[in-house]
C-alpha positions in Angstrom: -9.2 -0.2 31.3 -9.4 -0.9 27.5 -8.3 -4.3 26.3 -7.1 -4.6 22.6 -7.1 -7.8 20.6 -8.9 -9.6 23.3 -9.8 -12.5 21.0 -6.7 -14.6 20.8 -6.4 -17.3 18.3 -2.9 -18.9 18.0 -1.6 -19.6 14.5 1.4 -21.8 14.7 3.5 -23.9 12.3 3.8 -27.4 13.7 7.3 -28.7 12.9 5.8 -32.2 12.4 3.2 -30.9 10.0 5.3 -28.6 7.8 7.9 -28.5 5.1 11.2 -26.8 4.5 10.9 -23.9 2.1 14.1 -24.5 0.1 13.3 -24.0 -3.5 15.9 -24.5 -6.2 17.0 -21.2 -7.8 14.7 -20.4 -10.7 16.6 -20.7 -14.0 13.5 -19.6 -15.9 13.2 -22.7 -18.0 10.9 -22.7 -21.0 9.4 -25.9 -19.7 7.8 -24.1 -16.7 4.1 -24.6 -16.6 3.5 -21.4 -14.6 5.2 -18.3 -16.0 3.2 -15.0 -16.2 5.9 -13.1 -18.1 3.5 -13.2 -21.1 1.2 -10.8 -19.3 3.8 -8.0 -19.6 4.7 -6.1 -22.6 7.8 -7.3 -24.5 9.4 -4.0 -23.4 7.8 -1.7 -20.9 6.5 1.4 -22.6 6.4 -0.2 -26.0 3.2 1.7 -27.0 4.1 4.9 -25.2 3.6 6.6 -21.8 1.1 5.4 -19.2 -1.6 8.0 -18.9 -5.1 8.5 -17.5 -8.3 7.1 -18.9 -10.8 9.4 -20.5 -12.6 9.9 -17.2 -9.3 10.4 -15.4 -10.0 7.6 -12.9 -7.9 4.7 -14.3 -4.6 4.0 -16.0 -4.1 3.1 -19.6 -1.1 2.2 -21.7 0.3 4.3 -24.5 -2.2 2.8 -27.0 -5.2 3.4 -24.7 -5.5 -0.2 -23.6 -6.5 -0.6 -19.9 -3.4 -1.1 -17.7 -3.6 -2.9 -14.4 -0.5 -2.9 -12.3 0.6 -5.5 -9.7 3.6 -3.6 -8.2 6.3 -4.0 -5.6 8.9 -1.8 -3.9 12.2 -3.1 -5.1 15.6 -2.5 -3.4 17.5 -4.7 -5.7 19.1 -1.6 -7.2 21.6 -1.7 -4.3 23.1 -4.8 -5.8 25.0 -5.6 -9.0 23.4 -5.4 -12.5 23.2 -9.2 -12.8 21.1 -9.4 -9.6 18.8 -6.6 -10.8 18.2 -8.5 -14.1 17.6 -11.7 -12.2 15.0 -10.1 -10.0 13.3 -8.5 -13.0 12.8 -11.9 -14.6 11.8 -13.5 -11.3 9.1 -10.8 -10.6 7.8 -10.8 -14.1 7.3 -14.6 -13.9 5.1 -14.1 -10.8 2.9 -11.3 -12.2 4.7 -8.1 -11.4 4.7 -5.3 -14.0 5.7 -2.2 -12.0 8.4 -1.6 -9.4 9.0 1.5 -7.2 12.5 2.9 -6.8 12.3 4.4 -3.3 15.7 6.1 -2.9 17.3 9.3 -1.9 18.8 11.6 -4.6 20.3 14.5 -2.6 24.1 14.1 -2.0 25.2 13.9 1.6 28.9 13.6 0.7 31.2 15.7 2.7 31.0 19.4 1.7 28.7 18.6 -1.3 26.5 21.6 -2.1 22.8 21.4 -1.3 21.9 21.1 -5.0 24.2 18.2 -5.7 22.8 14.8 -6.3 24.1 11.4 -5.3 25.4 10.2 -8.7 25.7 6.6 -7.4 21.9 6.7 -6.6 21.2 7.9 -10.2 23.4 5.2 -11.6 21.5 2.6 -9.6 18.2 4.0 -10.8 19.4 3.9 -14.4 20.3 0.3 -14.1 17.0 -0.6 -12.4 14.9 1.1 -15.1 16.9 -0.6 -17.9 16.7 -4.1 -16.4 13.0 -3.9 -15.5 12.1 -2.5 -18.9 13.5 -5.5 -20.6 11.1 -7.7 -18.7 8.1 -5.5 -19.4 8.2 -3.9 -15.9 7.6 -0.2 -15.5 9.3 1.9 -12.8 8.0 4.5 -10.4 10.5 7.0 -9.1 10.5 8.2 -5.4 13.6 10.2 -5.0 13.1 12.3 -1.8 12.2 11.2 1.8 12.7 14.0 4.3 12.2 11.8 7.3 15.5 10.0 6.8 17.5 12.7 5.1 20.3 13.9 7.4 20.5 17.7 7.5 24.1 18.6 6.6 25.8 21.3 8.7 27.1 23.2 5.6 23.7 23.4 3.8 22.4 27.0 3.5 19.1 26.2 5.1 17.9 26.8 8.7 19.0 24.0 11.0 16.9 24.5 14.1 14.5 21.6 13.6 15.2 18.0 14.3 14.9 16.9 10.7 13.9 18.0 7.2 10.2 17.3 7.7 7.9 19.9 6.2 10.7 22.2 4.9 10.3 21.5 1.2 6.7 22.9 1.2 7.9 26.4 2.2 11.7 26.9 2.2 12.6 28.6 -1.1 16.3 27.7 -0.8 15.5 24.1 -0.4 13.0 24.2 -3.3 15.6 25.7 -5.6 18.0 22.8 -4.8 15.1 20.4 -5.2 14.6 21.6 -8.8 18.3 21.1 -9.5 18.1 17.5 -8.2 15.3 16.8 -10.6 17.2 18.3 -13.5 20.3 16.2 -12.7 18.2 13.1 -12.3 15.9 13.3 -15.3 17.7 15.2 -18.1 20.9 13.2 -18.6 20.7 10.2 -21.0 20.5 6.9 -19.3 23.5 5.0 -20.8 21.7 1.7 -20.3 18.7 2.7 -22.4 19.8 5.6 -24.6 17.0 7.7 -23.2 16.8 10.3 -20.5 14.4 9.3 -17.7 12.1 12.2 -18.6 11.8 10.7 -22.2 11.5 7.0 -21.2 8.0 5.6 -21.4 9.1 2.8 -19.1 9.0 5.4 -16.3 5.3 5.2 -15.4 5.2 7.6 -12.4 7.2 10.3 -10.7 6.5 11.0 -7.0 7.4 14.5 -5.8 8.2 13.2 -2.3 7.5 10.4 0.2 5.5 10.7 3.4 5.5 14.4 4.4 2.7 16.7 5.4 2.1 20.0 7.2 -1.1 18.3 8.6 0.7 15.5 10.4 2.2 15.4 13.9 5.7 16.3 12.6 4.5 19.9 12.1 5.4 20.2 15.8 9.0 19.4 15.0 9.5 22.8 13.3 11.6 25.0 15.5 13.5 28.3 15.4 14.1 29.9 12.0 12.3 27.0 10.3 9.1 27.8 12.2 9.6 31.5 11.7 9.7 31.2 7.9 6.4 29.3 7.9 4.9 31.6 10.4 5.9 34.7 8.4 4.3 33.2 5.3 1.2 32.5 7.4 1.0 36.1 8.6 1.5 37.4 5.0 -1.3 35.2 3.9 -3.6 36.5 6.7 -2.8 40.1 5.6 -3.8 39.3 2.1 -7.0 37.6 3.2 -8.1 40.1 5.9 -6.2 43.3 5.0 -4.1 43.3 8.2 -3.3 41.1 11.2 -5.5 43.4 13.4 -8.5 42.7 11.1 -7.7 38.9 11.2 -7.7 39.0 15.0 -11.0 40.9 14.9 -12.5 38.3 12.6 -11.5 35.7 15.2 -13.1 37.8 18.0 -9.6 38.3 19.5 -9.1 34.5 20.1 -5.4 34.3 20.9 -2.8 31.5 20.8 0.4 31.1 22.7 3.1 32.9 20.7 0.9 35.7 19.4 2.7 39.0 19.5 0.8 41.6 17.5 3.2 44.3 18.4 5.9 42.3 16.6 3.6 41.5 13.7 3.1 37.9 14.5 0.1 35.6 15.0 1.2 32.1 15.9 0.3 28.8 14.4 -1.6 26.6 16.8 -0.3 23.1 17.7 -1.5 20.4 15.3 -3.6 18.6 18.0 -6.0 21.5 17.9 -6.9 20.6 14.3 -7.9 17.2 15.5 -10.5 18.4 18.0 -14.1 19.4 17.7 -14.5 23.2 18.4 -17.7 24.7 19.7 -16.4 28.3 19.9 -17.1 29.7 16.4 -14.3 32.3 16.7 -11.7 29.8 17.6 -13.1 27.5 14.9 -12.5 30.2 12.3 -9.0 30.8 13.4 -8.3 27.1 13.1 -10.1 27.0 9.8 -7.7 29.7 8.5 -4.7 27.8 9.7 -6.0 24.6 8.0 -6.6 26.5 4.8 -3.2 28.1 4.9 -1.3 24.8 5.6 -3.3 23.0 2.9 -2.8 25.7 0.3 0.9 25.9 1.1 1.2 22.3 0.1 -1.1 22.6 -2.8 0.9 25.6 -4.3 4.1 23.7 -3.9 2.7 20.7 -5.7 1.3 22.8 -8.5 4.6 24.7 -8.9 6.6 21.5 -9.1 4.2 19.8 -11.5 4.4 22.9 -13.7 8.2 22.8 -13.5 8.5 19.2 -14.4 6.0 19.5 -17.3 6.9 22.8 -18.8 10.6 23.2 -18.0 11.8 19.6 -18.1 9.3 18.2 -20.5 8.4 15.2 -18.2 5.7 13.0 -19.8 5.3 10.4 -17.0 2.4 10.7 -14.6 3.0 12.6 -11.4 2.0 11.9 -7.9 2.4 14.7 -5.3 2.6 12.8 -2.1 1.4 9.7 -0.3 1.1 10.4 3.4 -1.6 10.7 6.1 -2.6 13.3 8.7 -3.0 13.7 12.4 -6.7 12.9 12.0 -8.1 10.8 9.1 -11.6 12.0 9.6 -11.0 15.7 10.0 -7.9 16.3 7.9 -7.5 13.6 5.3 -9.6 15.3 2.7 -7.6 18.5 3.0 -4.4 16.4 2.5 -5.8 14.7 -0.6 -7.0 18.0 -2.0 -3.4 19.3 -1.8 -2.4 16.4 -4.1 -4.9 17.3 -6.9 -2.5 19.5 -9.0 -0.9 16.1 -10.0 -2.7 13.4 -11.8 -2.2 10.5 -9.4 -3.4 10.3 -5.7 -1.5 7.9 -3.5 -1.1 6.8 0.1 1.2 4.5 2.1 -1.0 2.2 4.2 0.0 -1.0 5.9 -1.9 -3.8 7.7 -0.2 -4.6 11.0 -0.8 -5.5 14.6 0.8 -4.0 17.6 4.6 -4.7 17.8 6.7 -3.4 20.6 10.5 -3.7 21.2 13.7 -1.7 21.1 14.1 -2.2 17.3 10.4 -2.7 16.4 10.6 0.0 13.7 12.6 -2.3 11.5 13.4 -5.7 13.1 12.0 -8.6 15.1 14.2 -9.9 17.9 13.7 -12.1 21.0 11.8 -10.3 23.7 9.6 -8.4 21.3 5.8 -8.4 22.0 3.2 -8.5 19.3 -0.5 -9.1 18.6 -1.4 -11.4 15.7 -4.8 -10.3 14.3 -6.1 -11.6 11.0 -7.7 -8.7 9.0 -10.6 -11.1 8.3 -12.0 -10.2 11.8 -11.2 -6.5 11.3 -12.5 -5.6 7.9 -12.4 -1.9 8.6 -8.6 -2.2 8.7 -8.2 -3.5 5.1 -5.5 -1.2 3.5 -7.6 -0.8 0.3 -10.5 0.9 2.2 -9.8 4.2 0.6 -11.9 7.2 -0.4 -10.8 7.9 -4.0 -10.7 11.4 -5.4 -12.9 11.4 -8.5 -11.0 11.9 -11.7 -7.6 10.7 -10.3 -6.1 7.3 -10.3 -5.4 5.9 -6.8 -2.3 4.0 -5.7 -1.1 2.5 -2.5 2.6 3.1 -2.9 3.7 1.1 0.2 1.9 -1.7 1.9 2.1 -5.2 3.2 0.9 -7.6 5.9 3.7 -6.7 8.2 5.6 -9.3 10.2 5.5 -10.6 12.9 1.9 -11.2 11.7 1.4 -14.8 10.9 -1.9 -14.4 8.9 -0.3 -13.4 5.6 -1.7 -15.6 2.9 -4.9 -13.6 3.0 -3.1 -10.5 1.9 -2.6 -11.1 -1.9 -6.0 -12.7 -2.1 -7.8 -9.7 -0.5 -5.8 -7.1 -2.3 -6.6 -8.7 -5.7 -10.3 -8.8 -4.8 -10.8 -5.4 -3.4 -8.6 -3.3 -5.7 -10.5 -5.0 -8.5 -13.9 -4.2 -6.9 -13.0 -0.6 -6.0 -10.8 0.3 -9.0 -7.6 1.1 -7.0 -4.9 1.1 -9.6 -2.0 -0.5 -7.8 -0.8 -1.8 -4.4 2.9 -1.7 -4.0 4.1 -4.5 -1.8 7.0 -3.5 0.5 9.7 -4.5 0.0 11.9 -6.9 -2.0 15.7 -6.7 -1.9 16.8 -10.2 -3.1 17.1 -11.5 -6.6 14.7 -14.3 -5.6 13.4 -15.4 -2.2 14.2 -13.7 1.1 15.4 -16.2 3.8 14.4 -15.5 7.3 17.0 -13.9 9.7 19.3 -13.0 6.9 22.3 -10.8 7.6 21.6 -7.1 7.8 25.1 -5.9 8.8 23.9 -4.5 12.1 21.8 -6.7 14.4 20.9 -10.4 14.2 17.2 -10.2 13.7 14.2 -11.2 11.5 13.4 -8.6 8.9 10.2 -6.7 9.3 9.5 -4.8 6.0 9.8 -7.8 3.7 7.4 -9.2 1.2 9.6 -11.6 -0.9 8.5 -14.4 1.4 6.5 -17.7 0.9 3.1 -16.5 2.0 3.3 -13.0 0.3 5.3 -13.3 -2.9 4.5 -17.0 -3.0 0.8 -16.2 -3.3 1.2 -13.6 -6.1 0.7 -15.7 -9.2 -3.1 -16.5 -8.9 -3.8 -13.2 -7.3 -1.9 -11.2 -9.8 -3.4 -13.1 -12.7 -7.0 -12.6 -11.8 -6.5 -9.0 -11.0 -4.6 -8.1 -14.2 -6.9 -10.1 -16.4 -10.0 -8.4 -15.0 -11.6 -11.6 -13.8 -13.2 -9.7 -10.9 -15.8 -7.0 -11.7 -15.3 -3.4 -10.7 -18.4 -2.1 -9.0 -20.3 1.1 -9.6 -19.6 3.8 -6.9 -21.6 3.1 -3.7 -20.8 6.5 -2.1 -20.2 9.7 -4.0 -19.3 12.4 -1.5 -19.1 16.1 -2.6 -17.3 18.3 -0.2 -16.9 22.1 -0.2 -13.5 23.6 0.4 -14.9 25.5 3.3 -15.9 22.2 4.9 -12.3 21.0 4.6 -11.0 24.2 6.2 -13.5 23.9 9.0 -12.5 20.2 9.5 -16.1 19.1 9.4 -16.6 15.4 9.6 -17.1 13.7 6.2 -19.9 11.2 5.7 -17.3 8.4 5.5 -13.7 8.2 6.6 -10.8 5.8 6.4 -9.7 4.1 9.6 -6.5 5.3 11.3 -3.3 3.5 10.7 -0.2 3.3 12.9 3.5 3.6 11.8 5.9 2.6 14.5 8.6 4.9 13.0 6.5 8.0 12.7 3.4 8.1 15.0 3.8 9.3 18.5 1.7 6.7 20.3 -1.6 7.8 18.7 -3.5 4.7 17.5 -7.0 6.2 17.1 -7.9 9.6 15.8 -10.8 11.8 17.0 -13.9 11.6 14.9 -13.3 8.4 13.0 -16.2 6.6 14.7 -18.6 9.6 14.4 -19.1 9.6 10.6 -22.6 9.0 9.1 -21.9 6.1 6.7 -20.8 2.7 7.8 -17.1 2.3 6.9 -17.9 -1.3 5.7 -19.2 0.5 2.6 -15.6 0.4 1.4 -16.1 -3.4 1.0 -19.3 -3.0 -1.0 -17.9 -0.9 -3.8 -15.9 2.2 -4.8 -16.2 5.3 -2.5 -15.5 8.5 -4.3 -15.1 12.2 -3.3 -15.0 15.5 -5.1 -13.9 18.9 -3.8 -15.3 22.1 -5.1 -16.6 25.5 -4.1 -20.1 24.5 -5.0 -20.5 20.8 -4.2 -23.4 18.7 -5.5 -25.5 16.7 -3.0 -24.0 13.5 -1.7 -25.1 10.2 -3.2 -25.3 6.8 -1.7 -26.8 3.4 -2.6 -28.9 1.7 0.0 -26.3 -0.3 1.8 -28.8 -2.5 3.7 -28.8 -5.3 1.1 -25.0 -5.6 1.3 -24.1 -5.1 5.0 -25.6 -7.3 7.6 -24.2 -6.3 11.0 -26.2 -9.0 12.8 -24.7 -11.8 10.7 -21.4 -9.9 10.4 -21.3 -10.2 6.6 -20.6 -7.8 3.8 -21.4 -8.6 0.1 -20.0 -6.6 -2.7 -22.3 -4.6 -5.0 -21.2 -7.0 -7.8 -22.3 -10.0 -5.8 -19.0 -11.7 -6.4 -17.3 -11.2 -3.0 -18.6 -12.1 0.4 -16.8 -11.3 3.7 -17.9 -13.0 6.8 -16.1 -11.2 9.6 -17.8 -13.1 12.3 -16.2 -16.4 11.2 -13.1 -14.9 9.6 -13.8 -15.8 6.0 -13.8 -14.1 2.6 -14.7 -15.8 -0.6 -14.7 -15.0 -4.3 -17.3 -16.4 -6.6 -16.8 -15.0 -10.2 -17.0 -17.0 -13.4 -13.2 -17.2 -14.0 -11.8 -17.2 -10.5 -13.1 -18.6 -7.3 -11.6 -19.1 -3.8 -11.7 -18.5 -0.1 -9.4 -17.3 2.6 -9.6 -17.6 6.3 -10.3 -20.0 9.1 -11.3 -23.0 7.0 -11.3 -25.8 9.5 -13.8 -24.2 11.7 -15.9 -23.1 8.8 -16.4 -26.5 7.3 -17.1 -27.2 3.6 -17.7 -24.1 1.4 -19.7 -24.5 -1.8 -19.2 -21.9 -4.6 -20.6 -22.0 -8.1 -17.9 -24.1 -9.7 -15.7 -25.3 -6.8 -16.2 -26.8 -3.4 -13.5 -26.5 -0.7 -13.0 -28.3 2.6 -9.9 -28.0 4.7 -8.4 -29.3 7.9 -6.1 -26.3 8.1 -6.8 -23.9 11.0 -6.1 -21.1 8.4 -5.5 -21.3 4.7 -6.2 -19.5 1.4 -7.4 -21.5 -1.7 -7.8 -20.2 -5.2 -8.8 -21.6 -8.6 -8.1 -19.3 -11.5 -8.6 -19.8 -15.2 -5.4 -19.7 -17.3 -7.1 -19.4 -20.6 -9.6 -16.6 -20.0 -12.5 -19.0 -20.0 -15.1 -19.7 -17.2 -13.9 -22.3 -14.7 -16.6 -24.7 -15.7 -15.3 -24.7 -19.3 -11.6 -23.8 -18.9 -9.0 -26.2 -20.2 -6.3 -25.0 -17.9 -6.7 -23.9 -14.3 -4.2 -22.8 -11.7 -4.9 -24.0 -8.2 -3.0 -22.2 -5.5 -2.9 -22.8 -1.7 -1.5 -20.6 1.0 -1.1 -21.5 4.7 1.3 -20.1 7.3 5.1 -19.6 7.3 7.5 -19.1 10.2 11.3 -19.4 10.4 12.6 -22.7 11.6 12.8 -22.7 15.4 10.4 -19.8 15.8 8.7 -19.8 19.2 6.4 -17.5 21.0 4.6 -17.5 24.3 1.3 -15.8 25.3 1.6 -12.6 27.2 -0.4 -9.6 28.3 1.0 -6.1 28.6 -0.1 -2.5 29.2 0.8 0.6 27.3 1.4 4.0 28.9 -2.2 5.1 27.9 -3.6 2.1 29.9 -4.5 0.0 26.9 -3.9 -3.7 27.6 -2.8 -6.0 24.8 -3.1 -9.7 24.7 -0.6 -11.2 22.3 2.8 -13.0 22.3 6.4 -12.6 23.2 9.0 -13.8 20.8 11.2 -16.3 22.6 13.1 -17.4 19.5 12.9 -15.5 16.1 14.3 -18.6 14.4 16.5 -19.2 11.4 16.5 -20.3 7.8 14.7 -22.0 6.1 11.1 -20.9 6.3 8.7 -23.7 7.6 5.4 -23.9 5.7 2.4 -25.5 7.3 1.3 -28.5 5.3 -1.8 -28.0 3.2 -4.8 -30.1 4.1 -7.2 -29.1 1.4 -9.7 -31.0 -0.8 -11.1 -29.2 -3.8 -13.9 -30.3 -6.2 -14.1 -28.6 -9.5 -17.3 -28.8 -11.6 -15.5 -29.2 -15.0 -15.6 -32.7 -16.4 -13.2 -31.8 -19.2 -10.2 -31.8 -16.7 -8.2 -34.9 -16.9 -4.8 -34.1 -15.4 -3.3 -32.4 -12.3 0.4 -31.4 -12.5 2.0 -30.6 -9.2 4.3 -27.6 -9.6 7.3 -26.5 -7.6 7.9 -22.9 -6.6 9.4 -22.3 -10.1 6.4 -23.6 -11.9 8.1 -26.8 -12.9 6.2 -30.1 -13.0 6.9 -32.4 -10.1 4.6 -35.2 -11.4 0.9 -35.9 -11.3 -1.5 -35.7 -8.4 -4.4 -38.1 -8.2 -7.7 -36.9 -9.6 -11.0 -38.4 -8.6 -13.2 -38.1 -11.6 -17.0 -38.1 -11.5 -19.7 -37.0 -13.9 -19.8 -33.4 -12.8 -16.1 -32.9 -12.6 -13.0 -33.8 -10.5 -11.9 -33.8 -6.9 -8.3 -33.4 -5.8 -6.6 -33.7 -2.4 -4.1 -30.8 -2.8 -0.4 -31.9 -2.2 0.6 -31.3 1.4 3.9 -29.7 0.4 3.3 -27.7 -2.7 1.6 -24.4 -3.4 0.6 -24.8 -7.0 -1.2 -27.4 -9.1 -2.0 -26.9 -12.8 -5.2 -28.6 -13.9 -5.5 -29.4 -17.6 -8.0 -30.9 -20.0 -6.8 -33.5 -22.6 -6.3 -32.3 -26.1 -9.6 -32.3 -28.0 
């Protein structure tokens, strides 16, 4: 019987060694010593539209300057304009320069025609774009999510399936309405900016849709007339490829699937699980290859048609992303999925870090009686969300992600995201989600069920650890590595679902996956997946691929010592001890299990901590190396839990026999958040530093901390109940 998460390390907030997180509302005083608004443009889009770099791999501003985004998913548009403006300023201060509007534009009003839009949603989007623009924050638009769109009984589309999943790729009636939605959304002038959204350079990105694929398990949800439309298109495609269905069947050596009826002119699509399995019979393999090719090209053609429509008919200038989803098997199918996105400029994926969480409402809430595991990613480096194979010539975004509650190990998140998207060149990691003007209290009212929110990031150990992480990422303090893997794949290899030389790990979404936590093939690839932590991993797709290229990974991956070192030599991950540290000239720090690790010596700082778990960063504020900088931000993260939170160890078994060792929530708590006291000593080798200002959560000075000066520099015992300290040198 398999046992998951067998290594159990309890991370608790001791009420006697913690502080209430009750910050004063930020009034955005000019006297704040920490305010990153200056990193943003005065007005988003002031130099023109965001576009691709010369090599296509990265994002640049209108004037060609490199553009690094620290983005979030914002739901503040559901509130009044004053709250939207407040959140915009709040986020800009903490390093954010891009938000994603993830809404739903089709109207579901009674008897509204299929091509009608929700004008309230458009008004909310207009207000969001205008408010964010004034704070130098760009907007990405995500207007269609089939999984949560209720199929209306009067719409002139088939209604035999459980939901709208997959229909947009092949239903021409829905596609015509979809075009009308875009016209109604993008062409009218936004009254708050004086520009149509299609003409506004503050709109950085348009996403065609969110989380849908014909290569995911939801393909099996197509029923009746919906399935017949797709099957008819498949049969027409087979006739075009082979000349007739008889010839197709002969090419497959008469391999048949349930539902085949040649007399009625129908060859059936096989169930999606077949595409996840190795196939030894070459005839069956060819039939499945044809199905994979058809499904992939159906998505590719739709994406190409819609990009052409937006560019040529509507005149859209913003970058376009086709989709952001996953497949039923990341090893065998992900490359086909990503290939289907290539008609658009930007590739994207939604990819979270989470443990196991079970309960009646576990898809969206945390309540008493829920069971969960609490693994730190520091012991599971293969699960880091930024471990992505990037399509060469296309920017790569993670449009939804977070360290998802009830995980307690969250302060590592912003630190690791900053490091590894810097190293690998990923162009943005959208934290999900933020719906309050400022901080999100625990167990806030949701109008339905008393609970602790699950998909939240405006919290002390996520949003609270943005400033230093965003600063060092956006300022380019961490080197981007040269590609360590360059894989070149033929289209035929994609259709045959051949295993790639390296694959991303499987992820699990409690709202979408049907119990599958591991996909076939992911542990059978040739290249160690820890290569994602060494440097960029790239892939190209073509009919005539070049040979694959790989650096020698042996100097960087030591599986005996359980360490990975980046190709730039700036990042080390010790997954045996649960540590990761950064050692670059302008930013240094460590996250993980610091008490057990003992003192850590880096080039310019030394850290020792009595905290079971903590994250410590020192980042230059003046673009100078730490040993010469005259202003340095120190930032500490620990652990946050709601007041009164309690849990008890528990072991349970899933239907597949997997046993989990974790916890049961016995009290999900209440406001305010409780933050574990910091127990951190930091030495900085910079003798010019003379002052340490303790800052509150709004960057305002709370007085001086004691500095111990010595010839090489200074030592500070970080305040137990503060996250930020600003070190300064005296005026020359």
